[in-house]
N, C-alpha and C positions, 0 to 999 in steps of 0.2 A: 504494500500500500504506500510506503514511503517513496518508492521509485515512481509510482504514478503521480503522487503529489508533487514531487520534484519536477517531473516532466511537465505537469500542468503549469507550474510557476515559470519554467523556462519558456513554455509556449506563450504565456502571458507577457513575458518580457519582450519577446520577438514581435508580438501583436498587441500592443497596449490597449487598443480600442476594443478588445474582445469583451472585457467586463468593466463595470464601473470601478472607480477607485476603491470603494469599500470592499468589493469582492476580491480585487487584486491584493489588497492589504491582508485580508483574511486568508487567502490562499497562500500567500508568502509566509504569514505567521504560522499557518498549519504545517507547512513544509519544515520550517525552522524549529518550532516549539513542540510539536506532537511527540517526537521520540523521547525527549527528556520528561515531558509531562506524563507520558505513559509509564516510563520507568519509575517515576516518583509515585504515581497512583498504584502501580503494581506492588512496589515495595511496601507502601503504607497499608494496602488492603490485603496483601498476600494472595491475590487472585487475579489472573490475567483477564478473565471475563469482566470482573468488576472494574479493572483499570480501563478496559475498552469502553465500558458504559460511562465511566466518569469523564474520560477525555471527550467522548462524543457529546455528552451532555454539556460540558463546558463550552465547546465550540458552538453547539446549538444555541446556547444562551447568548453567546457573543453575536452570532448571526442575527438573532431575534432582537437584540438590544440596539441602541443607537450609538455605537462606539466606533463604527467603521471609519469615521473621518479623523480619528485620533492618529497621532504619529505611531510608528511601529513599536517604539519603546514603550509607549503607554498601553498599546494593545497587549504587549507581552506581560506587563505587570497585571493588567486586567485578567488575562486568561490564567495566569498563575494563581491569582487570588481566588477566582471562581473555582479552579481545580482544588485548591486547598479547602475551600468551604464545602465542596462536594465530598471530599474525603472525610472531613469531620462529620458531616451529615450522615454518611454511611456508617461511621463508627457509632454514632449515637443511636442509630436504628438497630444496630447489631448488639449493643451493650447488654440488653437483658438476656440474650442467648449465650454470650461468651464470657463477659467480664465477671458475672456474679457466681461463677461456678467454684465454690470453695473446695469441693472434693477434688477437682482437677488441680487446684493450687496445692492442696495437701499432698497429693500424689507426686506432684512435681518436686516439692520440697524434700521428699523422702528418697528420691532416686539417687543412686551412686553408680559410677563416678560422675562428677559434674562436667558437663560440656559447656565451656564458657560462652560459645556462640548461642547455644540454646538458652542459657541463662539470660543473656542480654535480650534475646528475642522475647522471652516471657516477661522480663522486667519492663521492656519497652511497651509491650502490649498492655501492661497493667497501668500505664500512665494515662492521664487525661488526654483526650484528643488534641487539645491545643498544645500541651507539652510535647507530644509526639511531633507535631508539625514544627514547632520551634526548634527542637533538637535536630530533626531531620534537616531542616534548612540551614542551620548553623554548622552542623558537623559533617553532614553527608554532601549537601549541595554547596557547602563552603560559602554561604552568603553572609554579607556584612549585616550588622544590626540595622543599618539604614534600608538595605534591600528587603530584609524580613519585615520591617515596619511598614514599608510601602505595600508589600505583597499581602500582608494581613490586616492592613488598616489600623495599625497601632502607632503610638509615639515611639521614637527611637529609645528614649529612656525606659519606657515600659518593657521593651524587648530585652534590655539588659537585665532587668529585675526578674522578668518571667523566665528567661533562660537560666538564671542563677537558681531559681526555685525548681525548674524542671530538672536540672542536673542533680539537685539535692534529692528530689523524689526518685530519680533513677538510681542514685547511690543507695538510698534507703531500700529500694526494691532489691537491688543486688546484695546488699547486706543481709536482707531477709533470706535470700537464697544461699548465703554463706560464700559468696564468690566475689568479694569486693576489695581484695587486698591492694590492688593498684589504684583504686579511686579514693582511698582514705588519705 
């Protein structure tokens, strides 16, 4: 699908009159941003089908909205923000099914030997959705506080405080699992 989208953008550049400016900007943004948005949504939801749905819904909302006249950089921020909100919305819908399962948590805490990657996955899953998004953007996507603030609609100073709290919660979760010697 990415090669088709890139082909479409190349065709639009050769024949600029094919589509209106809004459609051209959205097609270019789709070609540039879709792969990283999909990886982000896939990692955050743990499911490729959910990632497909989230990215599709994000672009659908952008097409429906009146943002096509914005510069490409603003469109990128917009689509990242919408994708983040959709990921959080998905987590909130699934919370009653997954997060409240104390039996699963007890079973997880009893297992031996401990796999540090699995511990981090479980600790990360136990965080609040906003904490997950903040930590992901800061430490996986390597975004600055300013970029995170713009993407999530927060003040830069708030991002710093919220990241500090999210790291503390992650550390607490890992301590609960008994695998946090490097974070203390």
